[in-house]
N, C-alpha and C positions, 0 to 999 in steps of 0.2 A: 780287710775290715769286714767283719761279719755283720753287716747292717741288715736288720729285719724291721718290719713294721710292728713296733711294739708300744710306742707311745700313743695313747689315745687322748684326745682333748675334745672339748665341745665348744663350738663357736658361741659366744655369749649373745650375739645379735640374732642368730637364727635358730640356735639350739641343735644344729646339726653336728654330727661327729665328723672328725677328720683324723688322719693319721700322719705321723712324722717318722722318718727313719732315724734311728739312734746312731750315734757315732760322732766323733769330733768333726769330721769333714763330710758328713752325710748331706745329700741334697735335701732341700725342703720339699716335703710332699704335703701340700696344704690345700685341700679342697673340701670345703663344707659341701655335703652331698646328700642327695636323696637316695643314693645307692646304699643298699643295706651294708651295715658295718662289715660283715663277714666277706661279702663280695668285694668291697672296697679294699680290704686287707689282702685278699687273694690277688686282685688286679695289681695292686702296688708291688707285691712281692714278685709277681710274674713280670712286670715291667722292668724292675731292677734286674732280674735274671736275664731278660732279653738284652738289656743295655750292656750287661757284662759279657756278651758275645761279640761286642764291637771293640776292635783294637786299633790303637794308633799305629799305623804301619811303620813308624820310625822307632817306636818304643814297644817292647814286648809285654805290655800291660794293658788291660782293658780300660776303656775311657771312664768307667765308674770308679775303679780303684785309683785311677790317676787323679780323681777329684775334678773331672771336667764337667760333671753334671751338677748344675746349681739348683734347679727347681723342676719338679714334676707336678703338674696340675691334672687331675682327673675330673673331667666335667660330668654333669648329670647324664649327658647323652653318651658317655663313655669315650668321648674324644679325649686326647691327651695332648697337653702343651708342655714342652720341655725347654728350659733355658740351659744352655751349655756354653762352654768356652773352649778355647784351644790353649795348648801349652805356649804358643807364640802367635801373635797376629799374622805373621808371614808364613804360617804353616802351609806346606804345599798341598795338603788335602782339605783345606778350609772350605772349599766349595762342595766337597763330597761327603765329609764326615756327618753333617746333619742328616743327609739322606740315608746314610748307613744306620744311624740311630733310629730314624723314622721307620725304615724298613724292618728293623729288628723288633721294635715295639709293636708295629702293625701286625706282626705275626702272632701276637698274644691273642688267644681266643677271647672274644667278648669286647675287644677294643675297637673303637670307631676310628675316625680320622686322627692322624698323628702329625704334629708340627714340632720341629726342633729348630729353635732360633739360637744363633750365636750372639753372646753378650760378652763384653769385656770389663764389666764392672760387677764385682771386684775383679781385678786382674788375677790370673792364675799364678800361683807360686808353688814350688815343690812341697811346701807345708801342707797343701791340700791332699797330698797323696796318702793313701792308707798305709798302714804298716806292711801289709802284704805287698803293695807296690814298691815300697822302699826296700824290702828284702829282695824282691825280684830284680831290682836295679842296683843292688849293693849300695844303697844310698842311706846308710844309717850310721 
């Protein structure tokens, strides 16, 4: 899935711009922000690029393409909050994977504190995988 930050919207309550990733299974990137539009777009693209360096050790596909990232919030202070899930609640790296995502995103220049939280609603299904992930896993 070639998700890029291309959809721009304006929050009706605050008038601030925010960006969302395109694609059928793209995570929500929704932060009304005082950060300038160009910088917010650059940060969002860099965050997604960093997340794509994190792989599930049991599946040879990155966690973004697997559809494990549900939400990315970029706060005005450039801290980042991520909601993510696992392919299964009993995943053996459940305690480690959020830290891997946090470390990857924290390496992006201009980013402050990073928090990745595991959520299970909605539950992950293979339908959340990108076409790229499906091809890599011969799942088409």
